[in-house]
C-alpha positions as CSV (number, residue, x, y, z in Angstrom):
1,M,-32.9,27.1,21.9
2,D,-34.8,26.8,25.2
3,T,-35.8,23.6,27.0
4,M,-39.1,23.2,25.2
5,E,-37.6,23.6,21.8
6,F,-34.8,21.2,22.8
7,R,-37.4,18.6,23.6
8,R,-38.9,18.9,20.2
9,R,-35.7,19.2,18.3
10,G,-34.1,16.3,20.3
11,K,-37.0,14.0,19.3
12,E,-36.6,15.2,15.7
13,M,-32.9,14.4,15.9
14,V,-33.5,10.9,17.3
15,D,-35.9,10.4,14.4
16,Y,-33.4,11.6,11.9
17,I,-30.7,9.3,13.4
18,C,-33.0,6.3,13.2
19,E,-34.0,7.1,9.6
20,Y,-30.3,7.5,8.7
21,M,-29.3,4.2,10.3
22,T,-32.1,2.2,8.7
23,S,-31.8,3.7,5.2
24,L,-28.0,3.6,4.9
25,S,-28.1,0.9,2.3
26,K,-29.8,3.3,-0.1
27,R,-26.9,5.7,0.1
28,R,-23.6,5.6,-1.8
29,V,-20.9,4.2,0.5
30,T,-18.3,6.8,-0.3
31,P,-19.0,10.4,-1.5
32,S,-18.4,11.5,-5.1
33,V,-16.9,14.8,-4.2
34,E,-13.5,16.4,-4.7
35,P,-11.4,18.4,-2.2
36,G,-12.8,21.8,-1.5
37,Y,-16.4,20.9,-2.5
38,L,-17.9,22.4,0.8
39,R,-16.2,25.7,0.7
40,S,-18.2,27.0,-2.3
41,L,-21.4,25.9,-0.6
42,L,-21.0,27.6,2.7
43,P,-20.7,31.4,3.5
44,E,-17.2,32.8,3.9
45,Q,-18.0,33.9,7.5
46,A,-20.3,32.9,10.3
47,P,-23.8,34.4,10.2
48,Q,-24.2,37.6,12.2
49,Q,-27.8,36.8,13.1
50,P,-29.3,33.5,14.3
51,E,-30.6,31.1,11.8
52,S,-33.5,28.7,12.1
53,W,-33.0,25.1,13.2
54,D,-35.0,23.9,10.2
55,Q,-32.5,25.7,7.8
56,I,-29.6,24.2,9.7
57,M,-30.9,20.6,9.3
58,A,-31.7,21.2,5.7
59,D,-28.1,22.2,5.1
60,V,-27.0,19.0,6.9
61,E,-28.8,16.9,4.3
62,N,-28.0,19.1,1.3
63,Y,-24.3,20.0,2.1
64,I,-22.9,17.7,4.7
65,M,-24.3,14.2,3.9
66,P,-23.2,14.3,0.3
67,G,-19.6,14.5,1.6
68,V,-19.9,11.8,4.3
69,T,-18.2,8.4,4.1
70,H,-20.7,6.1,5.7
71,W,-18.7,3.9,8.1
72,Q,-21.9,2.1,9.3
73,H,-22.9,1.2,5.8
74,P,-23.4,-2.6,5.2
75,R,-21.2,-2.3,2.2
76,F,-18.3,-0.5,4.0
77,H,-15.5,-3.1,4.4
78,A,-12.5,-0.9,4.9
79,Y,-10.1,-0.5,7.9
80,F,-11.7,-2.0,11.1
81,P,-15.2,-1.6,12.5
82,S,-16.1,1.8,13.9
83,G,-18.2,1.0,16.9
84,N,-21.7,2.3,17.0
85,S,-24.9,1.3,18.8
86,Y,-27.9,3.1,20.2
87,P,-26.9,2.5,23.9
88,S,-23.5,4.1,23.2
89,I,-25.1,7.1,21.4
90,L,-27.4,7.6,24.4
91,G,-24.3,7.4,26.7
92,D,-22.6,10.1,24.7
93,M,-25.7,12.3,24.8
94,L,-25.8,12.0,28.6
95,S,-22.1,12.6,28.9
96,D,-22.4,15.7,26.8
97,A,-25.4,16.9,28.9
98,I,-23.5,16.5,32.1
99,G,-20.5,18.2,30.6
100,C,-18.0,17.5,33.4
101,I,-14.2,17.7,32.9
102,G,-13.0,14.7,34.9
103,F,-9.3,15.3,35.2
104,S,-9.3,14.4,38.9
105,W,-11.5,12.5,41.5
106,A,-12.5,15.8,43.0
107,A,-13.5,17.3,39.6
108,S,-16.1,14.6,39.3
109,P,-15.9,11.5,41.5
110,A,-18.5,9.4,39.5
111,C,-16.6,10.1,36.3
112,T,-13.4,8.7,37.8
113,E,-14.8,5.8,39.8
114,L,-17.0,4.5,37.0
115,E,-14.1,4.5,34.7
116,T,-12.0,2.4,37.1
117,I,-14.9,-0.1,37.7
118,V,-15.9,-0.7,34.1
119,L,-12.2,-1.2,33.1
120,D,-11.8,-3.8,35.8
121,W,-15.0,-5.4,34.4
122,L,-13.6,-5.6,30.9
123,A,-10.0,-6.5,31.8
124,G,-10.9,-9.2,34.3
125,K,-13.1,-12.1,33.4
126,A,-14.2,-10.6,30.1
127,I,-10.8,-10.3,28.4
128,G,-8.8,-12.3,30.9
129,L,-5.8,-10.1,31.7
130,P,-3.7,-11.1,34.8
131,D,-4.9,-9.9,38.1
132,E,-1.9,-7.5,38.3
133,F,-3.6,-5.3,35.7
134,L,-6.8,-4.8,37.8
135,A,-7.2,-1.8,40.1
136,F,-9.3,-3.6,42.8
137,T,-7.3,-6.8,43.2
138,E,-5.8,-6.9,46.6
139,G,-2.1,-6.0,46.5
140,S,-2.3,-4.9,42.9
141,K,-0.5,-1.7,41.7
142,G,-2.1,-1.9,38.2
143,G,-5.2,-0.4,36.7
144,G,-7.0,0.8,33.6
145,V,-7.7,4.1,31.9
146,I,-9.6,5.3,28.9
147,Q,-7.5,7.1,26.4
148,T,-8.5,8.8,23.1
149,S,-6.9,6.2,20.8
150,A,-4.4,3.4,20.6
151,S,-1.9,5.9,19.3
152,E,-2.1,7.7,22.6
153,C,-1.8,4.4,24.5
154,V,1.5,3.6,22.7
155,L,2.8,7.1,23.2
156,V,2.2,7.3,27.0
157,T,3.7,3.8,27.6
158,M,6.8,4.8,25.6
159,L,7.1,8.0,27.6
160,A,6.8,6.0,30.8
161,A,9.4,3.5,29.6
162,R,11.7,6.3,28.5
163,A,11.4,8.0,31.9
164,Q,12.1,4.7,33.7
165,A,15.2,4.0,31.5
166,I,16.6,7.5,32.0
167,K,16.1,7.3,35.8
168,R,17.9,4.0,35.9
169,L,20.8,5.2,33.7
170,K,21.1,8.4,35.7
171,Q,21.7,6.4,38.8
172,L,24.5,4.4,37.0
173,H,26.0,7.4,35.3
174,P,25.2,10.5,37.5
175,F,27.5,12.8,35.6
176,V,26.3,12.1,32.1
177,E,23.8,14.5,30.7
178,E,20.3,13.2,30.1
179,G,20.5,14.2,26.4
180,M,23.4,11.8,25.9
181,L,21.6,9.0,27.7
182,L,18.5,9.7,25.6
183,S,20.5,9.3,22.4
184,K,21.4,5.7,23.5
185,L,17.9,4.5,23.9
186,M,16.5,2.0,21.4
187,A,12.9,0.9,20.9
188,Y,11.7,-2.1,18.8
189,C,8.7,-3.1,16.8
190,S,7.7,-5.3,13.8
191,K,7.4,-4.0,10.3
192,E,3.7,-5.0,10.7
193,A,3.2,-2.7,13.7
194,H,1.0,0.3,13.4
195,S,2.5,3.5,12.2
196,C,1.7,5.1,15.6
197,V,4.8,3.4,17.1
198,E,7.0,5.3,14.7
199,K,5.3,8.5,15.5
200,A,5.6,7.9,19.2
201,A,9.4,7.4,18.8
202,M,9.6,10.7,16.9
203,I,7.8,12.5,19.7
204,C,10.0,10.8,22.4
205,F,13.2,11.5,20.5
206,V,14.3,7.9,20.7
207,K,15.7,5.5,18.1
208,L,13.3,2.9,16.7
209,R,14.4,-0.3,15.1
210,I,11.8,-1.9,12.8
211,L,12.2,-5.7,12.6
212,E,11.3,-8.1,9.9
213,P,8.5,-10.6,10.8
214,D,8.3,-14.2,9.6
215,D,6.4,-15.4,6.5
216,R,3.2,-15.3,8.6
217,C,3.8,-11.6,9.5
218,S,4.6,-12.5,13.1
219,L,7.5,-11.0,15.0
220,R,9.6,-13.8,16.6
221,G,11.7,-13.9,19.7
222,A,14.9,-14.9,17.9
223,T,14.7,-11.9,15.6
224,L,14.2,-9.5,18.6
225,R,17.0,-11.1,20.6
226,Q,19.5,-10.8,17.7
227,A,18.6,-7.2,17.2
228,M,18.9,-6.3,20.9
229,E,22.2,-8.1,21.2
230,E,23.6,-6.3,18.2
231,D,22.5,-2.9,19.5
232,E,24.0,-3.6,23.0
233,A,27.3,-4.4,21.3
234,M,27.1,-1.0,19.6
235,G,26.6,0.7,22.9
236,L,22.9,1.3,22.6
237,I,20.3,0.5,25.3
238,P,17.1,-1.4,24.5
239,F,14.3,0.0,26.6
240,F,10.9,-0.6,24.9
241,V,9.3,-3.3,22.7
242,S,5.9,-2.8,21.1
243,T,4.2,-5.9,20.0
244,T,0.9,-6.4,18.2
245,L,-1.9,-8.9,18.5
246,G,-4.0,-8.4,15.4
247,T,-2.0,-6.2,13.0
248,T,-3.7,-3.6,10.9
249,S,-2.5,-5.0,7.5
250,C,-3.5,-8.7,7.9
251,C,-4.5,-9.3,11.6
252,S,-1.4,-11.3,12.4
253,F,-0.1,-12.0,15.9
254,D,3.3,-11.5,17.3
255,S,4.7,-14.4,19.3
256,L,4.4,-13.1,22.9
257,N,5.5,-16.5,24.3
258,E,8.9,-15.9,22.6
259,I,9.2,-12.2,22.9
260,G,8.4,-12.0,26.6
261,P,11.3,-14.1,27.8
262,V,13.7,-12.1,25.6
263,C,12.6,-8.9,27.2
264,R,13.2,-10.4,30.6
265,L,16.8,-11.1,29.6
266,F,17.5,-7.4,29.3
267,S,17.2,-5.1,32.2
268,S,14.1,-2.9,32.5
269,V,12.7,-3.4,29.0
270,W,9.1,-2.3,28.8
271,L,6.9,-4.7,26.8
272,H,3.7,-3.2,25.4
273,V,0.9,-5.2,23.7
274,D,-1.2,-3.3,21.2
275,A,-4.4,-5.3,20.5
276,A,-6.6,-2.4,19.3
277,Y,-8.8,-4.6,17.2
278,A,-8.2,-8.2,18.2
279,G,-8.2,-7.5,22.0
280,N,-12.0,-7.2,21.9
281,A,-12.3,-10.8,20.6
282,F,-10.5,-12.1,23.7
283,I,-13.9,-12.0,25.5
284,L,-14.6,-15.2,23.5
285,P,-13.3,-18.3,25.4
286,E,-12.3,-20.0,22.2
287,L,-10.0,-17.1,21.3
288,K,-8.2,-16.6,24.6
289,S,-5.3,-18.8,23.4
290,L,-4.3,-15.8,21.1
291,L,-3.5,-14.0,24.3
292,D,-0.8,-16.5,25.4
293,G,2.2,-14.7,26.8
294,I,0.3,-11.7,28.2
295,E,1.8,-12.5,31.6
296,Y,5.1,-11.0,30.3
297,A,3.5,-7.6,29.3
298,D,3.9,-4.4,31.2
299,S,0.9,-2.7,29.4
300,F,-2.0,-3.7,27.1
301,N,-4.5,-1.7,25.1
302,T,-7.6,-2.5,23.1
303,N,-10.3,-0.3,21.5
304,P,-13.9,-1.0,22.4
305,N,-14.7,1.7,19.9
306,K,-13.6,-0.8,17.2
307,W,-15.3,-4.0,18.0
308,L,-17.4,-3.7,21.1
309,L,-20.1,-1.4,19.8
310,V,-18.9,1.7,21.6
311,N,-18.6,4.9,19.7
312,F,-15.3,6.7,19.3
313,D,-13.5,7.7,21.4
314,C,-12.9,4.9,23.8
315,S,-9.5,3.2,23.8
316,T,-8.8,1.2,27.0
317,M,-5.4,0.7,28.4
318,W,-4.1,-1.3,31.4
319,V,-0.7,-1.2,33.1
320,R,0.9,-3.6,35.5
321,D,2.3,-0.8,37.7
322,R,0.5,2.5,37.5
323,I,3.3,4.3,39.5
324,R,5.7,3.7,36.7
325,L,3.2,5.3,34.3
326,T,2.1,8.3,36.4
327,S,5.6,9.2,37.6
328,A,6.5,10.0,34.0
329,L,3.5,12.3,33.5
330,V,2.9,14.0,36.9
331,V,2.5,17.8,36.8
332,D,0.8,18.9,40.0
333,P,0.1,22.7,40.2
334,L,-1.7,23.9,43.3
335,Y,-5.0,24.7,41.5
336,L,-5.4,21.0,40.6
337,Q,-4.6,19.6,44.0
338,H,-7.3,18.3,46.4
339,G,-7.6,16.6,49.8
340,Y,-8.0,13.1,48.4
341,S,-5.0,13.1,46.1
342,H,-3.2,10.3,48.0
343,S,-6.2,8.0,48.3
344,A,-7.9,8.4,44.9
345,I,-7.0,8.0,41.3
346,D,-6.5,11.2,39.4
347,Y,-6.6,10.3,35.7
348,R,-4.9,13.5,34.7
349,H,-1.6,11.7,35.6
350,W,-2.4,8.8,33.2
351,G,-2.1,10.6,29.9
352,V,-1.2,13.6,27.9
353,P,-4.4,15.7,28.1
354,L,-5.7,17.3,31.3
355,S,-9.3,17.6,30.3
356,R,-11.3,14.3,30.1
357,R,-14.8,13.5,29.0
358,F,-17.2,11.2,30.9
359,R,-16.4,8.4,28.4
360,S,-17.0,5.5,30.8
361,L,-20.8,6.2,30.6
362,K,-21.2,4.9,27.1
363,L,-19.0,1.8,27.8
364,W,-21.1,1.1,30.9
365,F,-24.3,1.5,28.9
366,V,-23.1,-1.0,26.3
367,L,-21.8,-3.6,28.7
368,R,-25.1,-3.6,30.6
369,S,-27.4,-3.4,27.5
370,Y,-25.8,-6.3,25.6
371,G,-24.1,-8.2,28.4
372,I,-20.9,-10.2,27.7
373,S,-22.9,-12.9,26.0
374,G,-24.5,-10.4,23.5
375,L,-21.1,-8.9,22.7
376,Q,-19.7,-12.4,22.3
377,E,-22.4,-13.3,19.8
378,Y,-21.8,-10.1,17.9
379,I,-18.1,-10.9,17.5
380,R,-18.7,-14.5,16.6
381,H,-21.1,-13.3,13.9
382,H,-18.5,-11.2,12.3
383,C,-16.0,-14.0,12.4
384,R,-18.5,-16.3,10.7
385,L,-19.0,-13.7,7.9
386,A,-15.2,-13.5,7.4
387,K,-14.9,-17.3,7.1
388,F,-17.8,-17.3,4.6
389,F,-16.1,-14.6,2.5
390,E,-12.8,-16.6,2.7
391,S,-14.7,-19.7,1.3
392,L,-16.0,-17.6,-1.6
393,V,-12.5,-16.4,-2.4
394,K,-11.1,-19.9,-2.3
395,S,-13.8,-21.2,-4.6
396,D,-12.6,-18.9,-7.4
397,N,-9.3,-20.0,-8.8
398,R,-8.6,-16.5,-10.0
399,F,-8.1,-15.2,-6.5
400,L,-5.8,-16.0,-3.5
401,V,-6.3,-15.6,0.2
402,C,-3.3,-13.9,1.7
403,N,-3.7,-14.2,5.4
404,D,-4.6,-16.6,8.1
405,V,-8.3,-15.7,8.8
406,K,-8.8,-15.9,12.5
407,L,-11.1,-13.0,13.2
408,G,-13.1,-10.7,10.9
409,L,-10.5,-9.7,8.4
410,V,-9.7,-11.4,5.0
411,C,-6.8,-10.3,2.8
412,F,-7.1,-11.4,-0.8
413,R,-5.8,-10.6,-4.2
414,L,-6.4,-11.4,-7.8
415,K,-3.7,-13.6,-9.3
416,G,-1.4,-11.4,-11.3
417,T,0.6,-8.2,-10.8
418,D,0.3,-5.6,-8.1
419,K,-0.8,-3.1,-10.7
420,L,-3.7,-5.4,-11.7
421,N,-4.9,-5.5,-8.1
422,E,-4.5,-1.8,-7.7
423,K,-6.7,-1.3,-10.7
424,L,-9.2,-3.7,-9.4
425,L,-9.6,-2.0,-6.1
426,S,-9.6,1.4,-7.7
427,N,-12.5,0.4,-10.0
428,I,-14.5,-1.2,-7.1
429,N,-14.1,1.9,-4.9
430,G,-14.8,4.2,-7.8
431,S,-18.1,2.5,-8.3
432,G,-19.4,3.6,-4.9
433,K,-20.9,0.1,-4.4
434,L,-18.2,-1.0,-1.9
435,H,-15.4,0.5,0.0
436,M,-12.2,-1.5,0.8
437,V,-8.6,-0.5,1.4
438,P,-5.3,-2.1,0.4
439,A,-2.4,-3.5,2.5
440,N,1.1,-4.8,1.9
441,V,1.3,-8.4,3.0
442,N,4.6,-10.2,2.4
443,D,5.6,-7.4,0.0
444,R,2.5,-8.0,-2.2
445,Y,-0.4,-5.6,-2.8
446,T,-3.5,-7.1,-1.2
447,I,-7.1,-6.0,-0.7
448,R,-8.6,-6.0,2.8
449,F,-12.2,-7.2,3.4
450,C,-13.4,-6.6,6.9
451,A,-16.8,-7.4,8.4
452,V,-17.7,-4.0,9.8
453,A,-21.4,-3.2,10.1
454,Q,-23.2,-4.2,13.3
455,N,-26.1,-5.9,11.5
456,A,-24.1,-7.1,8.5
457,S,-25.5,-10.3,6.9
458,Q,-24.4,-13.1,4.6
459,K,-26.5,-11.4,2.0
460,D,-24.2,-8.4,2.3
461,V,-21.2,-10.6,1.8
462,D,-22.7,-12.2,-1.2
463,Y,-23.4,-8.8,-2.7
464,A,-19.8,-7.7,-2.0
465,W,-18.4,-10.8,-3.6
466,G,-20.6,-10.3,-6.7
467,V,-19.3,-6.7,-7.1
468,I,-15.7,-7.9,-6.7
469,T,-16.0,-10.7,-9.2
470,D,-17.9,-8.6,-11.7
471,H,-15.2,-6.0,-11.7
472,A,-12.5,-8.7,-11.8
473,T,-14.1,-10.3,-14.9
474,E,-14.4,-7.0,-16.6
475,L,-10.8,-6.1,-15.8
476,L,-9.4,-9.4,-17.0
477,E,-11.4,-9.1,-20.2
478,V,-10.0,-5.6,-20.8
479,Q,-6.5,-6.8,-20.0
480,Q,-6.8,-9.6,-22.5
481,I,-8.0,-7.2,-25.2
482,E,-5.2,-4.9,-24.4
483,K,-2.7,-7.8,-24.5
484,E,-4.0,-8.7,-28.0
485,Q,-3.9,-5.2,-29.1
486,V,-0.3,-4.7,-27.8
487,F,0.7,-8.0,-29.5
488,E,-0.8,-6.9,-32.8
489,L,0.9,-3.5,-32.5
490,L,4.3,-5.1,-31.7
491,E,3.9,-7.6,-34.5
492,R,3.0,-4.8,-37.0
493,K,5.9,-2.7,-35.8
494,R,8.2,-5.7,-36.1
495,K,7.1,-6.3,-39.7
496,E,7.4,-2.6,-40.5
497,T,10.9,-2.5,-39.0
498,L,11.9,-5.6,-40.9
499,A,10.5,-4.2,-44.1
500,Y,12.4,-1.0,-43.5
501,K,15.6,-2.8,-42.8
502,R,15.3,-4.8,-46.0
503,S,14.4,-1.7,-47.9
504,F,17.4,0.1,-46.5
505,F,19.7,-2.8,-47.2
506,V,18.5,-2.9,-50.8
507,R,19.1,0.8,-51.2
508,M,22.5,0.5,-49.5
509,V,23.8,-2.1,-51.9
510,S,22.1,-0.4,-54.8
511,D,23.8,2.9,-54.2
512,P,27.2,2.8,-52.4
513,K,26.8,6.5,-51.6
514,I,24.2,5.6,-49.0
515,Y,26.6,3.2,-47.3
516,N,29.8,5.2,-47.5
517,P,30.3,8.6,-48.9
518,K,33.9,7.9,-49.6
519,I,32.9,5.5,-52.3
520,A,31.0,8.3,-54.0
521,K,34.2,10.4,-54.0
522,S,36.1,7.6,-55.6
523,L,33.7,7.6,-58.6
524,P,35.1,9.2,-61.9
525,G,34.0,12.8,-62.2
526,S,31.9,12.2,-65.3
527,R,30.5,8.8,-64.1
528,R,27.4,9.0,-61.9
529,H,24.6,6.6,-61.2
530,T,21.2,7.2,-60.0
531,S,20.3,5.6,-56.8
532,H,17.0,4.4,-58.2
533,V,18.0,1.3,-60.0
534,T,15.3,-1.2,-60.7
535,D,14.9,-4.5,-62.4
536,D,13.1,-2.8,-65.3
537,E,16.1,-0.8,-66.3
538,D,18.0,-2.5,-69.2
539,D,21.3,-0.8,-68.8
540,I,23.1,2.3,-67.6
541,E,24.8,4.5,-70.1
542,S,28.0,6.2,-69.2
543,T,30.4,8.4,-71.0
544,P,34.1,7.9,-70.1
545,D,36.6,10.6,-70.3
546,N,37.8,9.5,-73.7
547,G,34.3,10.1,-75.1
548,V,33.7,6.5,-75.9
549,S,30.2,5.4,-74.9
550,A,29.8,1.9,-73.4
551,H,26.8,0.0,-72.3
552,T,27.2,-1.9,-69.1
553,P,25.0,-5.0,-68.9
554,I,23.2,-5.4,-65.6
555,A,21.9,-8.9,-64.6
556,S,19.9,-7.7,-61.5
557,W,19.5,-4.9,-59.0
558,I,22.8,-5.8,-57.3
559,S,24.9,-6.0,-60.4
560,W,25.9,-2.4,-61.0
561,P,27.5,-1.8,-57.6
562,L,29.6,-4.8,-58.0
563,A,30.4,-3.7,-61.5
564,F,31.6,-0.5,-60.0
565,L,33.9,-2.4,-57.7
566,F,35.4,-4.3,-60.6
567,Q,35.3,-1.5,-63.2
568,D,39.0,-2.0,-63.8
569,T,40.0,-5.7,-64.4
570,G,43.5,-5.1,-65.5
571,A,46.4,-6.6,-63.5
572,D,47.3,-3.2,-62.1
573,A,43.8,-2.3,-61.1
574,L,42.7,-5.6,-59.6
575,P,44.2,-5.1,-56.1
576,N,42.4,-1.7,-55.8
577,S,39.2,-3.3,-56.8
578,F,39.6,-5.9,-54.0
579,V,40.3,-3.0,-51.6
580,S,37.1,-1.4,-52.6
581,F,35.2,-4.6,-52.3
582,N,36.5,-5.0,-48.8
583,R,34.1,-2.3,-47.8
584,F,31.3,-4.9,-48.2
585,R,33.1,-7.6,-46.4
586,H,30.2,-7.9,-43.9
587,L,28.2,-9.5,-46.7
588,D,30.5,-12.5,-46.5
589,T,30.0,-13.0,-50.3
590,M,32.2,-15.2,-52.4
591,V,32.9,-13.2,-55.6
592,R,34.1,-15.0,-58.7
593,L,35.1,-13.5,-62.1
594,P,33.3,-15.5,-64.8
595,A,34.9,-16.5,-68.1
596,K,34.4,-14.2,-71.1
597,K,31.8,-15.2,-73.7
598,E,31.0,-13.7,-77.1
599,T,28.3,-11.1,-77.4
600,G,25.5,-11.8,-79.7
601,S,24.0,-9.2,-82.1
602,G,20.9,-7.1,-81.7
603,G,22.0,-4.9,-78.9
604,S,20.0,-6.9,-76.3
605,R,21.4,-7.7,-72.9
606,R,23.4,-11.0,-72.7
607,N,25.6,-12.7,-70.2
608,S,28.9,-11.4,-71.7
609,H,30.9,-8.2,-72.3
610,S,33.6,-7.0,-74.6
611,P,37.2,-6.3,-73.5
612,S,36.5,-2.6,-73.7
613,S,33.7,-2.9,-71.2
614,S,34.2,-1.2,-67.8
615,A,32.7,-4.1,-65.7
616,P,32.8,-7.9,-65.7
617,V,29.9,-10.2,-66.3
618,L,28.2,-10.6,-63.0
619,G,25.6,-13.4,-63.5
620,S,27.3,-15.9,-61.1
621,I,28.1,-13.1,-58.6
622,D,24.4,-12.1,-58.6
623,N,23.4,-15.7,-57.8
624,T,25.9,-15.9,-55.0
625,V,24.9,-12.6,-53.5
626,N,21.2,-13.2,-53.8
627,H,21.7,-16.5,-52.1
628,Q,23.6,-14.9,-49.2
629,L,20.8,-12.3,-48.8
């Protein structure tokens, strides 16, 4: 591609970007693809011969765009904003064209000096950091730097704090190995702090104690002090505290006014303030009170690439004393040295990477194109949208607002279980109409709604709330139907179980062999009864050993087992009969032997029996047993 073609293709690319930005609402927010979708669409190896630019751009639309999550979409409400604006895009274009690697002042003086200047612009009257954080304040040892992300800001400040602590301890204990001293260092953060703090501690090989915040998700000074005192009593050495202004989960604020004095009570504890999202809002005069206590901080970071319309990557960080930072990171080979090393800033000493892009250009373009007043209005607009969404949530008694809405984030949940809210969010995201993410707030599953798009409107919020309530209504209706179905199933199962128990009990008392096989063994060898005894059977015929046939009258389905128990009513046999009957003592039945009555003629069943009969008359026993059942 030569210059002439670049002119043409560049204009085409600008047109493509403009079309993309203006037609985003027509696209699905999140892609409907599965992992590995792209591998089958692209060749297994790079092309050997050049391909046309038209074919490349056709593949962008056909293969790449179907797998893109559109963070600038007006219906994207996940995470925090991903800064984007036309001035920032142009700044990146120019930076890429210049292509300098600004690791030192000599490598590209404008790259270094513009970064120092625009960070003083932003830190000074815009955000309102103390003068000690500015590079050009007389007598100041501080200054700012652009890092890749807030995670890198936390890491380099922890590295600096660790180096400072080891240096101090080495002076106190010169004969102790650094590894032993390192094992004693303890860092602190809230449970609401970003996960990058934990990752930084892993990289630094230091211990990290994660503290419980209060019911408003704010870390308090008393909690920190108690933890640090406990650790000191155990022989550990507090050296670093990471606080958060505007937490990721619910945009809560740690109490700097309480934490700062606690850090001052302990020698050489570095206090870092991570305000990746909320720090941008401090350019509003009405929100500067959220910065109270910043005078205690040793370092501070915020991300213009979140909420100041600057494209990623652009994470700004300031330190009160840059020497304490750079002394932990200085590596100075001869090929990187230059004649102005002692009078100019070399940003290669301020972070992990050596190579650095000309990132200050896009920040400079945005600050000049919008002005502080334009950026203030942009942030106020997002705050108003969040308050409007909060009012919609509060107007529906099926939902709860779960955080104190101060900026552009609203945490809410549907009244009910965590599983119910998980299902709600899954259904919403699965529809492709909105995209939100969850958070754990006070140990409850909540849904985060954040105003994200630069030109988001109240209409977009209304649309989002409509999608949310529609899915909630549908989910609750399904849940109600499922509850009714489960209730019907349980009720049917209960009835079936009860019927089975009754049936088993009937069979049990109708056939003693079911209840206890030993009873069956006690039966005379020639006397057997079928277990299928019904009310329709008039009698059971048995043939005793003496060959005399006898008809045993049966009053009901329960009679013959009891007849079996009392088959011998003589004086000698009666105790054994009571022993047998004791097998059914759980029935708690009062058994009485009725008086003998004469038997009428005709062979029909009557309430009497002859002395030669093998069982007593059981009418009154039946009544008693049936009553107990």
